[in-house]
NUDREN-779054 format. One record per residue (C-alpha): residue in three letters; x, y, z. Coordinates in steps of 0.05 Angstrom, whole numbers, plus 5000, padded with zeros to 4 digits. Last residue first. Example, Ala and Ser with C-alpha at 12.3 -4.5 7.8 and 13.67 -1.06 7.14 Angstrom:
! residues 2
SER527349795143 ALA524649105156 
! end
This chain:
! residues 1255
PHE467153035328 THR463553295390 ILE465153545459 LYS461553845518 ASP455053485507 ILE454753165576 LYS455652465546 ARG461252715501 LEU465152985560 ASP464452325597 ASP466951945535 ILE472852405528 THR474752315601 THR474151565597 LEU478451555535 GLY483751975570 PHE483751545633 ASP484750905592 LEU489951225546 VAL494151505604 GLU493950815635 LYS497050565571 ASP503750885590 LYS508050315564 ARG507150435490 ASN506449925435 ALA498949965424 TYR498350685447 TYR497150965377 ASN492750365360 THR488250525420 MET488151255398 ARG485851045328 GLU480350585353 GLU477751075405 PHE477551645355 PHE474251215302 ASP468951025352 ILE467851755372 ARG466951965299 GLU470552365245 PHE477352475277 MET481552925232 GLY487652695194 ASN492852145201 ASN499452455223 LYS496853115250 ARG490852795285 GLU495352265316 GLU500252795341 THR494653235367 VAL491452665406 ALA498252425434 LYS499753125460 ALA492953165494 PHE494152485525 LYS500752715554 PRO497653365579 ASN491952975614 LEU485553265588 ASN481953825626 LEU477453955566 LYS478554705556 ASP485454805585 VAL488454125568 LEU485454055499 LEU486954795491 LYS494354685501 GLU494754115450 GLY490554455397 LEU482954455395 ASP478854485331 ASN478853735317 ILE475753595385 ASN469654005365 TYR467454365427 PRO460054275445 MET458754845449 ALA459455375396 PRO463855635340 LYS461955105289 GLY467254605268 GLN473154665219 GLU474954415151 PHE480954445103 VAL481454265029 LYS488054184992 ILE489854274918 GLY496154214877 PRO498154364806 ASN505054164777 THR504354624716 LYS500255244699 VAL502455484630 GLY507755984612 ASN506956744605 VAL509556874676 ASP515556434657 TYR519355934700 ASN523555514653 GLY521854834622 ASP523055054550 LYS515555044536 ASN514255544591 ILE512855394665 TYR508155774711 GLU507555384776 ALA501155154811 TRP497055264873 GLU490155134902 VAL487355234973 ARG480155044990 ILE476755265055 ARG470854905087 LYS466155095143 PRO468055835143 PHE465256225202 TYR461056855188 GLN454556475181 ASP455256205252 ASN453656895280 GLU446256815264 ASN445856215311 LYS441855585300 SER439655665227 ALA445156155210 ASP448755705159 TYR456155535163 TYR460355815107 GLU462355415046 GLU467755354993 ILE471755955018 THR477156004964 THR484756084969 LYS488856174905 TYR496256124889 TRP499556174820 MET507156114818 ILE513456424789 ARG519856134818 HIS526456494806 ARG526856654880 GLN528155924896 ASN535455954919 GLU534156444976 GLU527356144994 LEU521556634987 VAL518356294927 GLN517755654968 LYS512856015013 GLY507155824967 LYS508055084980 LYS508955235054 GLU502055535053 ALA498654885034 HIS499754285080 GLU503354555141 GLU500755275140 MET493655055126 ASN494054535181 SER496555045231 ASN491055525213 MET485854975219 VAL488554795288 ARG488755525310 THR481455565293 ILE478956035238 PRO475756725237 VAL476857015168 LEU481757525141 ASN483857745071 TRP478058215058 SER478658485129 VAL485958715125 GLY492358385149 PRO495658405080 GLY497757755044 HIS504657865013 ILE507157145015 ASN509257185088 ASP502457475106 ASN499056835083 LEU493456925032 LEU486956715065 HIS489857005129 GLY486856755195 ARG484257225249 ILE485056735306 TYR480356265343 ILE481155785401 LEU484456255451 ASP477856385489 ARG472156015457 ILE468355815521 LYS468756485557 ASN465756505627 GLU472356625665 LYS474257165615 LYS467857565626 VAL463757625563 GLY463458305528 LYS466958055465 GLU466157305457 THR472757255418 ALA469456865361 HIS463057275367 ASN466857925362 TRP470557645302 GLY464157475265 LEU465757915205 PRO473357965196 SER477558445236 GLN481559045211 GLY481159565267 ASP488359455286 ARG491959075231 PRO492258315225 PRO499558135213 SER502658415149 GLY504258235077 LYS504558805027 THR499858864968 ASN500259134896 GLY506958794884 PRO511258414933 MET517258044903 TRP518357314920 THR513357114867 LEU505956974862 PRO502557124795 ASN496757134802 ALA495757154877 GLU488357004888 VAL483857144948 GLU476756874949 LEU470156924987 ALA471257425043 ARG464757625076 GLY462158325060 MET454858135064 SER454058204988 ASP459757714976 GLN467157874975 LYS472557764922 SER480057874921 THR485958034876 VAL493458004887 PHE499158144838 THR506257914856 LYS512058244820 VAL516257954763 THR523658104772 THR525457374778 PRO531457174819 GLN537356944777 VAL538956214779 GLY543155744821 ASP550455554812 ASP550254884776 PHE552955174711 LYS550554864645 ILE555555044590 ALA554055274519 GLN554056014536 PHE560755914571 LEU564355834505 ILE561656514482 SER563656824549 LEU570656534541 LYS571156824471 GLU569157504498 LEU574357444554 ALA579857264504 LYS577957854460 ASP578258314520 GLN584958004541 LEU587858184474 GLU585458894481 ASN588358904552 GLN595058704524 GLU594959314479 SER592959774537 ILE598159464582 SER603559554529 LYS601460284520 GLU601460384596 LYS608460084599 ALA610960554544 THR607961154579 ILE611260944644 LYS617860874609 ALA617361574579 ASN615261874646 ASN620861534685 LYS625162154699 GLY619062564717 ASP622562964773 LYS621862364819 ASN618761774784 ASP620561214832 LYS613461074855 THR610961104782 LEU616360634757 LYS614660134810 ILE607160184794 ARG608460094719 ASP612659474732 ASN607259174775 GLU602159324722 LEU606358984668 ARG607258364712 SER599758334725 LEU598158424651 LYS602857834635 ASP599457394687 ASN592557584661 LEU594557414589 PRO597356744613 MET590656624649 LEU586356774589 VAL589656324537 ASN591955654562 LYS588255594628 TYR581655934611 HIS581455684539 THR582754964562 ILE577655004618 GLY572255274570 ALA573654734518 GLU573454194572 VAL566554454594 ASN563854414523 LYS566553704515 ARG563353484580 GLU556653744557 SER557353384490 ALA559352734523 THR553052764566 GLN551652844641 ALA555853444662 VAL555053534738 GLU562353444756 LYS564953854697 ALA560254424715 LYS563254414785 ASN570354454757 LEU568255024711 HIS565055424767 ASN571255314810 ILE575655544752 VAL571556174746 TYR572656344820 ASN566056444857 PRO560156914861 THR553556524853 SER550056864793 GLN556357004783 MET563256914753 TYR570157104780 LEU577057254750 LYS582157424803 ALA585658104808 ASN591158104860 GLU596658264809 GLY593058904792 GLU586559004829 GLY581858544866 LYS575758164842 PHE574958114768 TYR568658014726 LEU564757514684 LYS557157574694 HIS551657064687 ASN544357114668 VAL540656454663 ASN537556204597 GLU539655494614 ILE544555484555 ASN548156094585 LYS546256824583 PHE551857344582 ILE554557944621 ILE561858154610 GLU566458524659 ASP572958914656 ASN574859314718 TRP581158894727 TRP583759184662 GLU585359844694 THR590060054637 GLY585960264576 LYS584660954605 SER578360684639 ALA576859944633 LYS571759744580 GLY565259384599 HIS563858864546 GLU556558824527 GLY553458134518 ILE547658284566 LYS547559014583 LYS552659284631 GLU551659554700 LYS556160144711 LYS561760084760 ASP562360684805 LYS569160874830 LYS569961164897 ASN573261804919 ALA574961924990 ASN573062595020 PHE577262875076 LYS575963625090 GLY570263525140 VAL574763385201 GLY581463725193 MET584763305247 LYS587763895284 GLY581164275282 LEU577363685312 LEU582163635371 GLY581764365386 LYS574264385382 ALA573363785429 LYS570764115493 GLY565564495453 LYS563263855421 ILE562663525489 PHE557964065516 ASN553764015453 TRP553563265464 PHE551063345537 LYS545663845517 VAL543063355467 ILE543062815522 ALA539063265569 ASN533963395515 GLU533462635504 ILE532162525578 ARG526663055582 GLN523562785518 ARG523162085547 ILE519862315612 LYS512762115593 ARG515461475562 ILE516561165631 VAL509361245653 GLY506860985586 LEU511460385595 ILE507460185656 LYS500860265619 ASP503759885559 ALA505759315606 LEU498659275632 GLY495759245562 GLY489558855582 ILE486558775651 GLY481858175646 LEU482258025720 LEU485557345710 SER490257645657 ALA492458185705 LEU493157665760 PHE497757235717 GLY501757825691 ILE503258065761 LEU504357355786 VAL509657215734 PRO514957685761 VAL511957645832 ALA512956895837 ARG518056905894 GLY513357345936 LEU507356915920 ALA511356295941 ASN513356626006 GLU506056806021 ILE503556106005 SER508855766048 LYS507556226107 ALA500056086104 VAL500855336099 ALA505555216157 SER500055286210 VAL495954716180 ASN500854166198 GLY495853576202 SER499453096154 ALA494053206101 ILE494353956113 ALA501953956101 LYS501253516038 ILE495953986008 SER500154586029 ASP506054295990 THR501354255930 PHE499654995940 ALA506955195948 LYS508654835884 VAL502955165848 LEU505155845874 GLU512255735849 MET509655495782 ILE505356115770 GLN504556185695 ALA505955475669 ALA502255185728 ARG495855545711 GLN491954905703 ILE494654665769 PHE492355265810 PHE485155325787 LYS484554565779 VAL486454475853 MET481154985873 ASP475754635831 ILE477853955857 ILE477454195930 ALA470454475916 MET468453815884 ALA470553435946 ALA466853905992 LYS460553865950 ILE460953115949 PHE461753026024 ALA456853566048 GLY457854216089 VAL461254736043 PRO465855336059 THR467055866004 MET474055955977 LEU473756195905 GLY472456915927 MET479356925957 VAL482156895887 TRP478357515866 LYS480557925927 ILE487657725916 GLY487157965844 ALA484258645864 GLN489958755913 ILE495358545865 VAL492858855800 GLN489659535802 THR492259765870 GLN499259475875 ILE501259475802 ILE498460155782 ASP501060475847 MET507860165837 MET508460485768 ALA506661185793 ASP511461125851 MET517160915806 VAL516461435751 THR514662145772 ALA516062065847 LYS522561685839 LEU525062125782 ASP524262785819 ALA531862915825 PHE532562845750 GLN536263475725 ASP541363445781 LYS543062735761 LEU545162915690 TYR552862915691 GLU553462395746 TRP548261975711 LEU551461985642 GLY554861315652 ALA548161005669 ALA545861215600 GLY550760715568 ASP555760395615 LYS561660255568 ARG560560765513 VAL558561265567 ILE564961145605 PRO569061185541 ILE565861875528 ILE566762135599 GLU574262215591 LEU573362785540 GLY576463335582 LYS583463075570 GLU584162705505 SER581861995496 ALA577962045430 THR574961415399 GLU567761645400 LEU569962365386 VAL572862265316 LYS567161845289 MET562162325322 VAL565262915286 PRO564462575218 GLU557362365237 GLY554763055254 ILE554363445320 VAL546963395338 ARG544562815295 ALA550962425309 GLY549862545383 ILE542662295382 SER545161655347 ARG550861595397 ILE545961595455 GLY541661065421 ASP547660635406 TRP550460735476 THR543860495505 LEU537760945505 GLY532660415486 LEU527060745525 VAL526760155572 GLN534260195581 THR533660945597 THR528360805650 ILE532260225682 SER538560655688 PHE534661265715 ILE531160825767 GLY537860545789 LYS541061235794 LEU535061495833 SER535560895880 PHE530160355873 VAL534259875831 ASP540359895874 GLU545859495841 PRO543259635771 MET539859075730 THR542259025659 PHE535658955624 SER533458585561 ILE528358835511 GLY525358385456 LYS518958225494 MET517158755545 ALA512758345592 GLY518457895612 THR523058455632 LEU517258805667 TRP515858185708 GLY523158155732 PHE522758895745 PHE517158795794 GLY519958195831 THR524458395889 LYS521659075905 LEU514558815895 HIS515258315952 THR517058846003 TRP511559305979 ILE506358745982 ASN507258576056 THR499858626074 GLY497658326008 PHE502257726018 ASN499657626088 THR492457596061 PHE494357106007 GLY497656636058 GLN491756716106 SER486856506051 VAL491155896032 GLY491555646104 ALA484255756125 ILE481255516061 LEU485454876062 ASN483454746135 LYS476054796117 PHE477054366055 PHE480253806096 GLY474453806146 ILE469253716092 PRO473553246049 ASP474352746107 MET476652046084 ILE477352266011 ILE482052846028 ALA486352406072 GLN486551886017 ILE489152415968 ALA494852656012 SER499552075996 ILE498852195922 VAL502252875929 GLY506052945864 SER500552665820 LEU495853205846 LEU491553355786 ASN490952665757 THR490552345826 LEU485252865847 THR481052695786 ASN482051955797 LYS480052015871 ILE473852425856 GLU471751945800 ILE473251355845 ILE469251655903 ILE463351795858 ALA463451105826 PHE464450765893 VAL458551095927 SER452051125889 THR453350655831 LYS458150165863 LEU455050195933 VAL447950125907 ASP450049545863 LEU453649225922 ALA447449275965 LYS443148965912 ASN448248415902 ILE448148265977 LEU440548365981 GLY439347755940 SER446047405930 ASN443146725946 GLN438246745889 ALA443746965841 LYS448546445869 LEU443345895864 ASP441346125795 ALA448646105775 ILE449345415806 ARG442945195770 THR445645485705 ASP452245125715 ILE448444485728 SER444544585664 ALA450744785626 ILE454644175651 ASN448743725634 ASP447944045566 ALA455443975554 TYR455343225570 LYS449043095531 LYS452143505475 ALA458543105479 LEU454442465478 VAL450542735418 ASP457042945385 ILE460542285398 LEU454441905371 ALA453642375312 ASP461042325297 LYS460741555297 LYS454241565259 SER457142055209 ASN463541645204 VAL459641005191 SER455541355137 GLU461741695110 GLU465441035107 LEU459640685073 ALA458641275025 ASN465941245009 PHE465340494995 LYS459440644950 SER463441204917 GLN469240714910 ILE464440234874 GLU462540784825 ALA469641024815 ILE472240314808 ALA466540154760 GLU468240754717 LYS475440534719 GLY473639824701 ILE469040024644 LYS474640474621 ARG479439894630 LEU474839474585 SER474840024534 PRO482240134542 SER483439374533 LEU478739304473 SER481039934439 ASP487139574412 VAL482439074379 TYR478839654347 THR485239954320 GLN487839274298 VAL481339104263 ASP481139764228 LYS488539694211 LYS487439004181 GLY481439244142 LYS485539834117 ALA491339364099 ILE486438914060 ARG483839534024 THR490939744008 LYS492739043981 ALA486539053937 ALA488439743913 ASN495539493901 LEU492638923859 GLN488539443821 THR494439893809 THR499039313787 VAL493839053738 HIS492539753711 THR500039883702 ALA500939223665 ILE494839363622 GLN497240073606 ASP504239803588 ILE500939283542 PHE496839833510 LYS503140223492 ASP506539603465 MET500639453419 VAL502240063377 LYS509639853371 ILE508039113359 TYR503239293302 LEU508339773273 ASP513439213273 LYS508538763237 GLY507239313186 SER514739373174 ASP514838633156 PHE508738713112 PHE511739283072 LYS518138873064 ASN514338353026 VAL512938872972 GLU520238992956 GLU521338242951 PRO516838212889 LEU509937922892 GLY508337372842 THR511337242769 LEU504837172731 LYS501137722762 ASP507138172760 TRP507738062686 ILE500538202675 TRP501338852713 LYS507339042676 GLY503838952608 ALA497239222628 ALA499539902651 ALA493340312632 LEU489139702638 ALA490839632712 GLY486940252733 TYR485440902696 ASP487741462740 ALA492541122789 TYR494840652735 ALA495941232689 ASP500441562741 GLY505641022734 TYR505540262738 ARG511540142784 LYS511640782825 LYS504240832829 LYS503840112847 TYR508940182904 ALA505540792932 LYS498940432932 MET502039832965 GLU505340253019 ARG498940583039 ASP495039933041 VAL500439583082 HIS500640153133 ALA493040193138 GLU492839443152 PHE497939473208 ALA494940103240 LYS488039783241 LYS490839143270 SER494539533325 GLU488339953344 ARG483939343346 SER489138953386 GLY489639523436 GLU482039583448 ASP481638833456 PHE487338853507 LYS483839403547 LYS477439023549 ALA480738373569 VAL484538723626 THR478239083650 THR474038453652 ASP479138033689 LEU480738593739 ASN473438683758 ASN473438013796 LEU479838203834 ILE477238883857 VAL470238623875 ASP473338053916 VAL477638553953 ASP471538973972 ALA467638363996 LYS473438124039 SER474238804073 SER466838874088 VAL466338174118 TYR472538274161 ILE470538964187 GLY463538724204 ASN466238124242 ILE470938584281 HIS464939024301 ASP460738434323 ALA466538174367 ILE467538874398 GLU460238974413 LYS459938284444 ARG465838454490 LYS462539104510 GLN456138744530 SER460038244571 ASP463838804608 LYS457439194620 ALA454138584650 SER460038464696 THR460039194717 GLN452639164734 GLN453938554777 GLN459638904812 ASP455239524824 GLY450139084859 HIS455638794903 VAL457839494922 ASN450739674942 GLY450539064987 LEU457239275018 GLY454139945036 GLY447639665064 LYS451239175110 ARG456239695133 ALA450840225145 GLY447039715187 HIS453339595227 MET454240335241 GLY446840415258 SER447539885313 ILE453040315343 HIS448640935335 ASN442440645371 VAL446240305427 ALA450340945441 GLN444141385441 ALA440840935493 GLN447140975536 ALA447141735532 ASP439841785553 SER441241345614 ARG447341765635 THR443942445626 LYS437842225665 SER442042005725 LEU446142655725 GLU439843085721 LYS436642735780 ALA442942805824 GLU443543555806 ASN436243695823 ASP437243425893 ARG443843795903 PHE440744465881 GLN434944375930 HIS439944285986 THR443744925965 ALA437245325961 GLU435445106031 VAL441945416057 SER439246136056 GLN444046706073 ALA443147286121 LYS447947886116 ALA444248306064 ASN440448786110 ASN446949106135 LYS449449246065 GLN442949556042 ASP442950026103 LEU450050256087 ALA448050396015 ASP442250826041 THR447151226083 PHE451451386022 SER445451565977 PRO442852036031 GLU449552426035 ASN451152736104 SER457552316099 ASN458152116173 ALA454951416167 LEU458351276100 MET465151456127 LYS464051056190 ASP462150426151 THR468550486113 VAL470250626040 GLY477350576012 ASN475050275946 ALA478449605959 LYS475849596030 MET468749716007 GLU469349165955 SER472248676005 ASP466748826056 ILE461448696004 SER464948065978 ALA464647716046 THR457447506034 GLN458947255965 GLN464746835991 LYS459946386029 ILE455946245967 PRO462346115929 GLN464245565980 GLU457745175975 VAL457845035900 SER464644975867 ALA468744815929 ALA463144355953 THR464643895896 ARG460243795834 LYS457243105820 VAL459342755757 PRO459242905682 MET458742325632 ALA464541905605 LYS464241365658 ALA456941255643 VAL458241085569 ASN458440325574 PRO460740065506 THR455939755454 SER457439085419 PRO459339025346 ALA455138635295 LYS458838055262 GLY461938075192 ILE458838345127 ASN463137965077 PRO459938105008 THR459337544956 PRO464537404900 MET462437324825 LYS465436664798 ALA470936714745 VAL470236634668 PRO476036314629 ARG477036564556 HIS477435984503 PRO483336024454 GLN482636124378 ALA485235564331 ALA478435264322 ILE475835894291 ASP480335844229 PRO477836404182 LYS475836154111 ALA480536224050 ALA478136623989 THR481937244008 ALA488436854018 SER487736533949 ALA486237183914 ILE492037543947 ASP497037003928 ASN494536913854 ALA493937643834 ALA500337693792 ALA499836983762 ASN492637113746 LYS494337753707 GLU499937393668 ARG495136813651 LYS489737293630 VAL494437663583 ASP496837013551 GLY489736793538 VAL488437453504 ALA494537333458 LYS491136723426 GLN485137143409 ASN489637673380 VAL493037163333 GLU486236923308 ASN484237633296 ILE490637763257 ASN489537173210 ASN490037553144 HIS486537533074 LYS480638003080 GLU484638593108 PHE489938433056 GLU485538572997 ASP490838882953 ALA495938392980 GLN491437812964 GLU490938052893 GLU498338192889 ASN500037482908 LYS501337032967 PRO498837493022 LEU502237403091 GLN499536953148 ILE501237243217 SER506836853251 HIS510537483264 ILE504737723306 LYS504937093348 ALA512237153362 SER511437883379 LEU505737723428 LEU509837203464 ALA515637693470 LYS511038253492 PHE508137813547 ASP515037653573 GLU516738393572 ARG510138593608 LYS511038143668 PHE504838353709 MET507738363781 GLY504838003842 ALA501538333904 GLU504438113971 LYS500737674020 ALA501437874094 GLY495038294092 MET490937694076 VAL493937314135 ASN492637914181 ILE485537934156 GLN485037194175 SER487237344247 ALA481737874256 GLN476837374229 ALA479236844278 MET478537344337 SER471537524312 GLN469736784311 ARG472436694382 GLU468037274407 ASN461837024369 SER458336714429 PRO459537304477 SER464237194538 PRO461137184608 ALA463337734659 ALA466237424723 ALA473237704711 GLN470038394702 ALA466738354771 ASP473038104805 ASN477038664773 THR472039174799 ALA472138904870 LYS479738914867 HIS479739644841 SER475139854899 PRO480039594951 GLU476939105001 HIS472839375059 GLN473539645130 LYS468640175152 GLN465439765208 LEU472439635237 LYS474040385238 ALA467340555269 THR468640085327 SER475540395336 SER472441095334 ILE467340905388 LYS473040635431 GLY477041275422 SER471041705438 LEU470141305503 GLU477341445523 THR476442195509 PHE470042185550 GLY473641885608 PRO479442365601 ASN474642965606 SER477143565564 HIS473543255505 ALA466843395539 ASN467744145531 ALA463044435583 SER469144455628 PRO468744125696 ALA466644455762 PRO471444235817 ASP473543525835 VAL470842865807 GLU465642375832 GLU466341665807 VAL462241245759 PRO464240505755 ALA467840195696 LYS463739655660 ASP466239785589 PRO462739365536 ASN467038905493 VAL467739115420 PRO465738605367 GLN471138345319 LEU472338485245 GLN479438235232 ASP477037665187 THR474638195138 SER481638405118 VAL483539115138 ILE483439715091 ASP485440395118 GLY482041015091 LYS480141215021 ASP483040904959 SER484740305003 ILE491240125038 GLN491939405061 LYS493639135131 LYS496738455126 GLY493337805149 PRO490137685082 SER496937605048 LYS497338014985 THR494337744920 GLU488038154932 ALA491738794917 ASN492638594845 THR488739144811 GLU493939704811 PRO499639224811 SER497538984741 LYS496338234732 LYS489038274711 ASN490538844663 GLN496138444632 GLN491337864620 HIS486438344586 ALA491838644543 ALA494237954523 ALA487137744504 GLN486338364460 GLU493238274430 GLU491337554411 MET484937834381 
! end
């Protein structure tokens, strides 16, 4: 109980609950928020500041107003004071200190103290040795028989019972001596008077404080708007029309002279929108004043209500806390009574149990002693009886035992008369000892029992003490638990107080802020309404201008800017007067084309052969000095026909034979001087010899070619271009005609750059008023551009195969020229007979040795046993790759090589040593190097020396003097060669365990291709199984003539004029099995696909198959399959059914269990890729157009087109317009040319709206 009281006192003194001991003037820290003593609670003085007007329109956020911020601070200060309270743990401690003590609390403390006293007493010991001594003395005082008769009936003539009774008293005394301390302490009563009285404090009352006053909120509310935010914007609206027109480059005169109804209507709207109404402004000011007054009065009423609510919240919150304190006090008292009752119960129970143990001990000790004395007495008497019988038998004989005392009457009588002999007395002494011995066991049991029971009493007292201690120890935690629960409960009440005050503070600030914002919004709305009302016809006029004028002019200007970035200065001139500008443009450009047609021959002389060079890809010309002379025409003609020196020599070799040609081509004898000239100049060198045979060359070749170019191309092309230039009479039509003409030239910039430059220069010239210079500039540009103009105009007119037509003219005279060359070589042969005879041409025939290919493991033997450098061995190494050991060079120059990759053997070994990864691999390489250096190379050196000796002897063997020595050397060489053979074989065996990093042997397995088509003949599947670098049953080729897939005519729009085609250049005849990997260009392997799809298939699938073609990958054996998963249906157009919608490509490698490529292995490392394309119709699918077609078909800026294709390549197809916009915006996120993005997205959106593009 002392510990209980100490714990309570310690709890009262702990820092956690002693906050109230601090000085009341100091600021205290609560569990939530700042704690200030109650004497600091003071009312807030109202603010009487006047309301003043502020400058321009304020923010709707009240907190941006300094006056409102100041008011918020005052409201927060008031709320802070209303939230102040004492710490929750102090309130709890006060409540517990005021809890009354129960009536039996001191009694329970005394009982707990008494249990401690009982527990302090030690259990005594039962002194068994002392008791045994007393018992022995009493036993030895037992009365013995006086004669034989008493001895025979000893059990009737002894005082053992009397002795035992006396011994019982000794047992009880020993037991009582052992239990005395415990029994006395147990019997004593608890000392209640010694226990202290617990003081009980008075329960404190709440300190509510005075009610706070309300501040003046007028200063924090919005004020009257300035003229700058109301009247001035109205005036600016009127001027905005002129500003917008100026910004868009539009004048009243332009609109008046436009001949466009929408333009003149816009001008009328502008002129009718000049008048402004001021009455609306006055009305606004009246409404503004009323709203400001109402806002201020409402705000003040809200402030009064919420400030009063804060104080009410304080009063209610502190009242709730006081209620919790009273509950806490009651709980504390109740808990104290529970503890006192519990301690009393422990004391009573413990005392009762100890009393039972001590009372039972008397009974059990007596019982055990009685039992022992009976056993001892019985043993004593039985011992005496047994010994007496034995004695009598011994003394009186067997007759006594059978017939009694009469049988031995004499001795018996004698013994009767003389008393018991000493021998018999000893029986009784030993009987006493036996008594003590038997009794000793029971005395030990009694002593043990006494000790056990006293210890049990001691244990029960200890348990009671522990129970009391445990429960007493729980007093402080229990009371603290009540305190903690009370702290939490009271703190929740304080929190509720703070939250209530905070909510009223926040609500007040929020409602004032809302009043502020509502007033701002209302005034803003009225200003907006004022502006909208005032705008009237102004806004209507602007809308008409923006939609009917500005948008059109901006679109025209942007289009021209995009097309004519080099002549920006001319664009405004076009916009100002497109009708007049277009008339001048037609005049200048038309005259330029007309002049070019008039002077066509002059221009063709300078540019025709330039075009022909470009048209004939793969053929280059050496232009003669005078192209149009007979010699020049002959030179060009023979170059076209490929009759250079190589061609002329080839004809000569066929006529006079290769051996003769080899002699003549280097001959310099007289009469053969023309041959070096022909070698140097080609066919031109023959001109002097052949010119008489080709006097008609100009008429048969040049004139015919010029007629084709001039009539069919140039004149017809000029006529077509001139058809573009038709005068127009209205603004928009004139502008669009200019745009169409600009597009025509700009979009063909890559073909006719000179003409485009001249055209743009013409734009600038016309803009500056210099119309006369245009015609000359156009004509000169056409003349300079003849090499590309011919092809351009032919393409424009749809004239195909123009170059072939020109070449057809030249090829007509090919045979004449070849016949002349044959005649020339026969002439030369006749001139060279003498020279050829001297040189014996045809008699020289060099012999060559053929080395047979050896089987794996076979050693190729050198002929005659001497040419050891012809030895070679083929073997497979550990990687199952074929290798060959062989020599390069002869005699002393012979070096040992190894292939797959041809290289010195030592280089192979050194490389193998570098790549060896395990100790075993390195050991195998070292063995090979050692054998090569220490065995094979010394043999080779010796063979080289022997061979050198043999050669010297052979050279100096005149008259056969060295024959014997030569034979001996050859024998030595042959013997040494045998040793070298064995060394080579051993080296090959060693090499079989080495991994050489020198590539692998190409496979000899050939590709096998199969295909499937449906009932319509459409390609469904093409499979290469297996696929290797070697072609098999098919040979790869481009699409062959006459081999087109179904739907190809629709893809190319056969029969449609070029200018009307929408799919031109989009589609190709795509291979299902690429032609590089043996896919033939035939219909079952071809489908119409877009260039984009073809590029994607090549990038993401076909390059996998092409790996088999790489030089160091030809050992690969693959499987490759292309499947048409789906064709488009024919619901909208029957031709759609021939176009694949989705194509799947699959591939894998055939690998065996050893990890090598094997046609009988299993498919490993599989891959799959699926490709899609859109329908072949308008609108275009943006995913089907490559960079060039995005420019040509959609008129996209080239830079934007490039960006689109790059993004599509990197991140896949565009699925929707919003995805497209998002991805392209991300693409340009860190780029500087974002204006390209803006214009590009606008263009795409416009195309989508007119159904020209889809996704």
